[in-house]
N, C-alpha and C positions, 0 to 999 in steps of 0.2 A: 505494499499498499505506498503510494507516496503521500509524503509528509504536508504536500495541501490539501488533500482527501483528507487526512488523517486530521489537521489542523480543523477540519470546516465539521467532521463529526465531531470534536472535542466541542468544538463552537456552538451545534445543535446540542449535544447535552446539557452544554452548563446552562443553555434556555428553557431547557423542559421545565424545572421548578418555576421560573418566572410566567411561563406560559401556564403552567398549572396552575399557580395563584391566580392569576388575571380569570382565566375560566371559570375556579372555583367564585371570584367575586362575582362576573357576572351572571352565574347562574342563580346565586341565593340574590343577588339585585332585580334578578326578572321576577321576583315573587310578588315585588314592593311596585310593578306597573301599574296595574288596575287604580290604585289610590292616585296616582299622577295625568291620568284617562278622565277626559271631562267629555261624560253620558255615555250612553252603553254603545251607540253608532260606533264610534274608535273602537271599542272595546273587541266589540262583533267581528268587524275589518280586521282587527289582529288578530283573534283568531281563526280565522278564515286562513287569512295569510299565513300562518304558520300551519295549518291542517292542510294545505296545498302545498305548502316548503314541506311539508311530510313525503307526501304524494310526489314531489318533486325530487326530492332524495332517492326514493324508492327507484326513481327514471335513472336520475344520474348515476347511480350505483350501477346497475345494470350496464348501461353504456360505457362508463368506464372501466369496467372489471370484464364485463365480456362484451363489450364491441357490438352490444344489439339493442334497439329499439324498442324500448318496452310501449310500445301506442295501444296500450290496452289496460292502463294501471286500474281505472276505474273498476274493473270486472271485481277485484280485491275488496276495493275501498266498499262498493254497493254490497254484495255479499255480507260482508261483515255487518253491515248497518241492518238488513235484511233479517238476517239468522237472529242477532240481536232482539230485534222489535216483534220477531214471529217467537222467540222463546221467552218473551215475557206474554203477548198477549194469549197465544195458545197455550201453552205450558204453565203461564204461573209462576216461570222463573223469577229471581230476585234480580236486580239490578248486577250486581257484581259477579254471578253466576251465568246470567247469561251474555255478560262480555266475554268471560274466561271461556265459556263454550263456543260462542261465535267466533270467537278467535283461532280454536283448535280446529273448527270446521275449515274455516278458511286457511287454514294452514294448511291441511289434506287437500283443499279442493287446490292450492296453488301447486301442492305436490305432486300431486297427477296429472295437471297440465304440463306442468314444468316435462315430465317424465315424455310426454306425447309432445311438445310443440319444440325443443330443447334438441333434438337432433336435425331441424327443417332446415332450409335456407333462411340468410337474415331479413330477406324482403318477405316470405312466408310467415316466418314468425312474427312480424311486423301485422302482418294483413287478420292471420289466425288471431291474434291477441285483442285486436279492434273488432273483430267481428264478433268473436266469443264475447266483449261485452255487449254489443248491441244486441244481441241473442238475450242476454239476463235482460235487458233492459224490456225486452219485446215481454217476456217470458212474465216475469213478475207484474207486468201489468196486462194478461191475458184475463179477461171478464170470468173466466171457471175459475179462477184461482182466488178471485176478489174478495173470497172472505177470509182467506192468509193473508194473502199481500194486497190489501186495497186496492188494488187493479191500477187504472191509470193515476187516481187520485192519491195515492201513496198509502202510506200507513202510520199510523198514530199509534202510540204506545204510551203508557205513564209507570215507568219503573218503580220499584220501590229498595226499599233497605239503602244500604250506604257503598258506596266506591272509593275506596281507599279513604275511609272516614268522612267521607261527605255524602250528606244525605242525595240521593239520587234526583230528588224533586230540586232541589237548590242547584245540583248543574245545569237547571235551563235558564241561569244567570248567567251570563257573560262573564262577569268580574269572577263568579266564584269557581267554573269549569276552568279558569284560565293555569291555576297552577299546575291541572291535569296535561292541559297540552304542553304548559312548558315542559314538564318534566319529562310527557311521552317523547319530545324533539330531542328532548338532551339525550336521551336514553337510546333511541335509536339512530341518531347521529353519532355518538360513542360506541354502538355496536358496529356499525359500517366501519368507522374509523380502526376499529381493532382488526377487521377480517382484510380492511385494504393491508393493515400493516403485519398481518401474520404470514404464515407459508402457507395457509390455504390462499389468501390474495394474492401471492405471489404467483401461484399456480392458476389462478384465475385469468390472471393478465398474457400468461405464457401461452394458455391455451387461445385466447385473442389473437395473439401476437401470429402462432401457428400451430395450428392446432396438429396438425399432419406429423411433424415434428416431434411434438410431445406425445404424438398416441406410439412414434416408432420407437421413443426412447424408453417406452414403458409405463408411461402414465394414465391411468384413466382419464378420458375428457368428457365422460359423458356425466358420470353423478357429481364433482362438484359444480356444475353448472347448475344440474338439476335442485341442489341444494342450497345454493344463488338464490334460484328463483322462488322457492319456496317460503326463503327467508325476507323475502323482497316484497310476498304476497302476504306473510304474516304484517308484516311494519305497515304495510298499506290498508291491510283489515283493524289494524290501531287505531287510524287514522278515520276510517268509516265507524266505529263502536263510538270515538268520542263523539264523530257530528251526529250522530244518533243518538246517542244520550244528552249536545248540549241542545237541540232541538224536538227532542221526542219525537222523531217522524224520519221514517226512510223512502225516498220518493224515486221510482224509477230513473228520474235525471241523473241521479250518482252514477248512472250504469254510462251515461250519455258521453258521446263524443267530444263534445265541450268540456268535461271531466279530466278526459285522458289528454285533451290538446293544451288545457291550461297548465296543469303538471310540466309534460313535455317542455312548455315554452318557458315556463318557471326556471324549470333547470336548465337551459340553452341559456338565459337570461343573466341568470348565476353566475353559471361555469360547473360542469360536472365533473373538474377533478379535486372538488374538496366536499366536504359535509357542511362547511357553511354558507357557500356559494348560492346551491338550490332553497335552501331554505330562506336567504335575503330576496332570491330571485323571486320566490312564492309572497313575500310580503309585498316586493314592487309592485307585482303583477296584479295583484289583487286591488292595492292601492289605485294602480294605474286604469283599471277596471271600472273602480268605485268613479274615481273623477272624470274621467273620459265620458264616463255612462253620466254624469251630473250634464253633460256638454250635450250630448244626445250623439256623442262620436268614439262610443269606447272601442267597436273593431276598428274605425280605421285609426284613430290614433295610435292604439295598443300595438296595429299590427307594423306601422311605421315604425315605431320604437322598436320592437324585435328583431326587423329586418335590418336598421339601421347598429344593432348591437350585435349579428352574426354579419354583420359586413366588416364591420371595423375593429367591433372586439369579439373575436370570435371563442375567443377562452372565456369571456362572462365577464360581466361587470366588478368580481372581484379581484381578476387577474391583476389589471392597472395599480390597486389599494396595495396588495403582495409586493407588486414592485414598487413601491413608494417607500414600504415598511421596510424592507432588505435595504435599499439604498440610503433609510435612516440610520439601519442598525449598523451601515458599514462607515457611516460620517462620522 
């Protein structure tokens, strides 16, 4: 190892305690945020931004680690929400039990789907995932399933019990559910970061770069990607359960192409090579849709902004900020 590489690694290790301390301060300070937001509208918009950020994290992880475009993340987002609502309404589950079982159902579904689609070509993978989300949207809207799914009107439910110490009914308050959203974002982000830094993550990226070489070298190139796909589905399911608990409602539109598109564009806007970028992209994208929508030009201005980001900042909005921080550190 060269002296330059050794000094760079030493400097990186020296910064770890500082970065860890900053992260801890930001994490704790985040719980105080509702007290500084005026009105429920801003809190609701922030909540929706972070939920979109979680979905963007899932899309970014698959793009960065596997080189695949998961244009159908809404499948697992909506599935978890509907599973939670149906378990409460039809089977009388408590909020916590329904949420836990809904996530297990979503994990199993993501594993089965991943076992099938992970073998196909990237374009076919993208289209199958998108088609599956649309299939689910039409399935839950069927009149014959109206008693169970609520049909095209969606499904209202009133969960009982407590979720991590918070009364289920209190979760309908945007400020009360914020700690759950904030914590879930950090846990999912940390889990993805650990995977990226692990031997498993290195293997996933090696498979992305040259699957044939990895196979000839004796590595299994199938199951690692299936497990990664299942984990991403579970993370999207967490966002779906939180959204369902926050609104007491599961809608067919949770499976829509708009949900998947928003997550994909948020990931691209923030940058797919980090865990902070997609979340930041989710918040900014949600804010932009809200602000531009007030002027009546939501799709026009948002589309222009995304095109400009892709053309001039292809690595996402976080990349220039990271470069500035590095230059500042060297100075």
